[in-house]
C-alpha positions in Angstrom: 0.0 -0.1 -0.1 1.3 3.1 -1.2 1.9 5.9 1.6 -0.9 8.5 1.2 0.3 11.7 -0.4 -2.4 14.5 -1.1 0.0 17.1 -2.4 3.2 17.2 -4.4 5.3 20.4 -4.5 8.1 20.3 -7.2 11.1 22.6 -7.2 11.1 23.8 -10.7 14.8 22.9 -11.5 13.9 19.0 -11.3 10.3 19.4 -12.9 11.3 17.7 -16.1 13.7 15.5 -14.5 13.0 11.9 -15.7 12.8 10.6 -12.2 10.4 13.2 -11.3 8.3 12.2 -14.2 8.6 8.4 -12.8 7.3 9.2 -9.6 4.7 11.4 -10.8 3.1 8.7 -12.7 2.8 7.0 -9.3 0.7 9.8 -7.8 -1.8 10.9 -10.3 -4.4 11.8 -7.8 -2.1 14.0 -5.9 -2.3 17.9 -6.5 0.9 19.4 -8.1 2.4 22.7 -7.6 5.5 23.8 -9.2 7.6 26.0 -6.9 10.6 28.7 -8.3 14.1 27.2 -7.5 15.1 27.3 -4.0 11.5 28.3 -2.8 9.9 25.8 -0.5 6.3 24.8 0.4 4.3 27.2 2.5 2.5 25.0 5.2 -0.8 26.5 6.3 -1.6 28.9 8.8 -2.7 26.6 11.7 -1.8 25.2 15.1 1.5 23.1 14.9 -0.3 19.7 15.4 -2.3 20.4 12.3 0.6 21.7 10.2 2.6 18.6 11.2 -0.4 16.4 10.1 -0.7 18.3 6.8 3.0 17.4 6.4 2.7 14.1 6.6 0.5 13.9 3.3 2.9 16.6 1.5 5.9 15.3 -0.6 8.5 17.9 -2.0 10.6 16.6 -4.6 13.7 18.7 -4.9 17.4 18.7 -5.5 19.7 18.4 -2.5 22.8 20.7 -2.7 25.1 19.0 -0.3 26.8 15.9 0.1 24.6 12.8 0.1 27.3 10.6 1.8 28.2 11.6 5.3 29.0 10.3 8.9 26.1 9.7 11.2 25.5 12.6 13.6 26.5 11.0 16.9 27.7 12.6 19.9 31.6 12.4 21.4 29.6 12.2 25.0 28.6 8.3 24.2 30.1 5.4 22.3 29.3 5.8 18.7 29.5 2.9 15.9 31.0 4.7 13.0 27.7 4.4 10.7 27.6 6.2 7.6 24.4 8.2 6.0 23.4 7.9 2.5 20.8 11.0 2.6 17.9 10.4 0.5 15.3 12.6 2.1 13.9 14.2 5.1 10.6 13.2 7.1 8.4 10.0 7.7 4.8 9.5 6.8 4.2 7.6 10.0 3.1 9.1 13.4 5.3 7.6 16.2 4.8 9.6 19.4 8.4 9.6 20.1 9.8 10.3 16.8 12.9 12.9 17.0 12.4 14.0 13.6 9.4 16.3 15.2 12.1 18.3 16.8 15.0 18.0 14.7 13.7 18.9 11.3 12.4 22.6 10.9 9.9 21.7 8.1 6.8 19.6 8.4 6.5 18.0 4.7 8.2 14.9 3.4 11.3 15.7 0.9 12.8 13.4 -1.5 15.7 14.2 -3.1 15.2 13.6 -7.1 19.2 14.1 -8.1 20.1 11.3 -5.8 20.4 9.1 -9.0 23.0 11.1 -10.6 24.8 13.0 -7.8 24.4 10.9 -4.8 24.9 7.6 -6.5 28.2 9.2 -8.1 29.4 9.9 -4.7 28.4 6.6 -3.6 30.2 4.9 -6.6 33.4 6.7 -5.8 33.5 5.9 -2.0 32.9 2.3 -2.7 35.4 2.2 -5.5 38.1 3.9 -3.4 37.8 1.9 -0.4 41.4 0.5 0.7 41.8 -3.6 1.2 40.3 -4.6 4.4 38.2 -1.3 5.1 34.3 -1.9 5.5 31.5 0.6 5.6 28.3 0.4 7.0 25.9 2.6 5.2 22.3 3.4 5.9 19.5 5.5 4.4 17.1 5.5 7.5 18.9 8.3 9.9 16.4 11.1 8.5 13.5 9.2 7.2 12.2 5.7 7.0 14.1 3.7 4.5 11.3 1.7 2.8 8.1 4.0 3.7 8.4 6.3 0.3 9.7 3.1 -1.9 6.5 2.3 -3.4 6.7 5.6 -5.1 10.4 6.3 -5.7 11.6 2.6 -6.2 14.7 3.9 -5.2 15.9 0.7 -2.9 16.1 -1.8 -6.1 18.7 0.3 -7.7 20.3 0.6 -4.3 20.4 -2.9 -3.6 21.7 -3.6 -7.2 24.4 -1.2 -6.7 26.0 -2.7 -3.5 25.8 -6.2 -4.8 28.4 -5.0 -7.4 31.1 -4.8 -4.5 32.4 -6.6 -1.2 33.5 -4.0 1.2 30.1 -2.4 2.3 26.6 -3.2 3.4 23.3 -1.3 2.9 21.1 -1.3 5.8 17.6 -0.3 5.1 15.8 0.4 8.5 11.8 0.5 8.7 8.6 -0.1 10.4 7.0 -0.6 7.3 6.7 -3.8 5.3 7.3 -2.5 1.4 9.4 -5.1 0.5 8.0 -6.9 -2.6 10.4 -4.8 -5.0 13.1 -6.4 -3.4 12.2 -9.8 -4.4 14.4 -11.8 -7.0 17.1 -8.9 -7.0 20.6 -10.7 -7.2 21.7 -8.7 -3.6 24.7 -11.1 -3.0 24.0 -10.5 0.8 25.2 -7.0 0.5 21.7 -5.2 1.9 20.5 -5.7 5.3 16.9 -5.3 6.0 16.3 -4.1 9.7 13.1 -3.5 11.4 12.4 -1.3 14.3 10.3 -3.5 17.0 8.5 -2.7 20.3 6.1 -4.4 22.7 2.6 -4.6 21.3 1.5 -2.1 23.6 3.8 0.7 22.4 3.5 -0.6 18.6 -0.4 -0.2 19.2 -0.4 3.1 21.3 2.6 5.1 20.0 3.6 3.9 16.7 0.7 5.1 14.9 0.3 4.3 11.2 2.6 1.6 11.4 2.4 -2.0 10.2 1.6 -4.3 13.2 4.3 -6.3 15.1 3.2 -9.4 13.7 3.2 -7.8 10.0 6.9 -6.4 10.6 7.9 -9.9 11.8 6.4 -11.8 8.7 8.4 -9.3 6.4 11.4 -10.2 8.1 10.9 -13.8 7.9 10.1 -13.2 4.1 13.3 -11.0 3.0 15.3 -13.9 5.2 14.0 -16.5 3.1 15.0 -14.3 0.1 18.5 -14.7 1.5 18.9 -11.1 2.8 20.8 -10.7 6.2 18.3 -9.2 8.7 18.9 -6.8 11.7 16.3 -5.7 14.4 16.6 -2.4 16.8 14.7 -2.0 19.9 15.2 1.7 20.0 13.4 3.2 21.9 12.8 1.0 24.6 10.2 2.6 26.6 9.7 1.6 30.4 6.4 1.0 31.8 5.7 -1.7 34.6 5.5 -5.1 33.4 7.4 -4.0 29.9 10.3 -6.4 30.9 8.4 -9.5 30.3 6.4 -8.0 27.2 10.0 -7.2 25.5 11.1 -10.9 26.4 8.1 -12.1 24.6 8.7 -10.1 21.5 12.5 -11.5 21.5 11.0 -14.9 21.6 9.1 -14.4 18.6 11.8 -12.8 16.8 13.9 -15.7 16.8 10.9 -17.9 16.0 10.4 -15.8 12.7 14.2 -15.4 11.7 17.2 -17.9 12.0 19.8 -16.4 14.2 22.3 -17.3 12.2 21.0 -14.9 9.6 20.7 -11.8 11.9 23.4 -9.3 11.7 23.1 -7.1 14.9 20.4 -6.1 17.5 20.7 -2.7 18.8 19.1 -1.7 22.2 18.5 1.9 23.2 16.0 3.7 25.4 14.0 6.3 25.2 15.8 10.0 24.8 14.6 13.1 23.4 15.5 16.7 23.1 13.7 18.5 25.5 11.6 20.6 23.1 10.3 17.2 21.8 7.9 16.8 24.7 6.1 19.8 24.1 5.7 18.9 20.5 4.6 15.4 20.8 2.1 16.4 23.4 0.5 18.9 21.5 0.1 16.4 18.6 -0.5 13.1 21.0 -2.3 14.4 24.1 -3.0 10.8 25.0 0.5 9.5 25.2 2.2 8.8 28.3 5.6 7.8 27.9 6.9 11.5 28.6 5.7 11.0 32.3 8.3 9.1 33.7 11.0 10.7 35.5 13.9 11.7 33.2 17.3 13.3 33.8 19.6 15.6 31.2 22.3 13.2 29.8 25.8 14.5 28.7 24.4 15.0 25.0 21.7 17.2 26.2 18.8 14.9 26.0 16.4 13.5 28.4 17.2 10.2 29.5 15.9 7.6 32.0 17.7 6.9 35.2 21.2 5.1 34.5 20.0 2.5 37.1 16.9 1.8 34.8 18.7 1.8 31.7 20.9 -0.8 32.9 18.3 -2.9 34.2 16.2 -2.6 31.0 19.5 -3.5 28.8 20.6 -6.3 31.2 16.9 -8.0 30.8 16.9 -7.5 27.2 20.4 -8.9 26.5 19.9 -12.0 28.7 16.9 -12.9 26.6 18.6 -12.4 23.4 21.5 -14.7 24.4 19.2 -17.3 25.5 18.5 -17.8 21.8 21.9 -17.2 20.6 25.4 -16.6 21.9 26.7 -15.1 18.4 24.5 -12.5 17.2 25.9 -9.1 17.6 24.0 -6.9 20.5 25.1 -3.3 20.8 23.8 -0.3 22.8 23.0 2.9 21.0 24.8 6.2 22.5 25.4 5.0 25.8 28.5 5.1 28.0 31.4 2.4 28.3 29.9 2.3 32.1 26.5 1.4 31.1 27.9 -1.1 28.5 30.0 -2.7 31.4 27.0 -2.8 34.0 24.6 -4.1 31.5 26.1 -6.3 29.1 29.3 -7.2 31.2 32.1 -6.0 28.5 32.9 -2.8 26.8 33.4 -2.4 23.0 37.1 -1.4 23.8 37.7 -4.9 25.0 37.0 -6.0 21.2 38.7 -3.1 19.4 35.9 -0.7 19.7 32.2 -0.5 18.5 32.6 -0.1 14.8 34.9 -3.1 14.9 32.4 -5.3 16.6 29.9 -4.1 14.1 32.1 -4.4 10.9 33.0 -8.0 12.3 29.5 -9.0 12.5 29.0 -7.6 8.7 31.8 -9.6 7.4 30.7 -13.0 9.3 26.9 -12.8 8.2 27.0 -10.7 4.9 30.2 -12.3 3.5 32.1 -9.0 3.2 35.7 -9.1 2.3 37.1 -7.6 5.5 
C-alpha cells in the first residue's frame, strides 16, 4: 500500500527530470504545484499539530545541494558505531509519538531528493570504488527518514540493492517499520543489503507507533526477506519503560527468533527512550493521550532527556539476557551509551574487542560475507 500523499510540490529545477516524471506517474491523484528554484512549500497557518499532520501527506520533490554521503551525527559524549549515512530525503509518513524528527527537522513536509540518482549515486560509487583493502563500511538511508516508507513511490531501493551487490566491502542497511518489501524480491543482492526492523512491545506498537504495520506484519516481512537470502537486523530503540514491560520485551524477543534464524541476524541494537527537551512539548500537542513522557528523566551528557542510569542498565540487562538465551553469537550493541553502562548491563565494553565500529564490522563480515 502506497503512503497517502495528497499534495506534491516540485522544485522547478527538477520538474522535467526523468525521475520526477517516474514518481509523478505513481501519484496521479495528488495535487501538483511547481515552485520557483530554491523556494519551499508554505504550510497552512494553523496550530502546530495541524501543520505537522498536513506535512505527513505532503511530498516535496527537490534537489539536494550538499553531500549525500556523510557520517552519522552521533555525539562524543557516548560510544558511537561509526555508521555512514546516504542522505536520500527527510521526514516520515508514520506518526510515532516519540519520533525525534518532530523536533529535529524545521520543516513539516516529506522531502525526497530527485538528484540522488546522478549526484548521490556518483558520490556513493566513488566511495565504494576507493575503499582500501580490509576497510569495511556500514551505510544506511534511515537516519532522517524511514528507508522503505516512500519506496512504493520512488522505487529507489531496488537500484541501491543492485549497486551494493557489485562490491564486497560495504553493506547497505535499510531500516524501517513498514513492509514495502516486494520490489526487493528476486534481486541479485549477494547479501550486501541488510533489511532491519524497528521493534517494540505490542502495547507500544499499538499506542505509540501510529500508522505503522503491526508487530506481526513486521516479523512476517523479516521472515520473508530472510527466506529471499537477505541478512536481517533488529532495533529495539526506543525501549520504553512501563510496569511489566520487561516480560513483554522478552516475549517479543522470543517471537523474533521464531520468525528469523539467529544465523541470519547481523545485529540487534538496544537503546532506551531519549529526546531533546523541546520534543516533549511538540509530541504532547500532537498526541495528548501519550504517557511516555510522564516518567522521571535526567539530562544526559548530550543534552537529551534520558531515564536514570540504573533503570537503563536494568532494561538493557534484561533484554540482553533474553537474546543470549536464543543466540550466543548474534551481535548485540547499545546505541549512544557510555562504557560504564555497557559494562554494567552487558558485562563488557566495546574497547575490549577493538571498539564498537570493529564489533559491527566483524558482524557484517561474518553474516554478510564481506571481504574484511
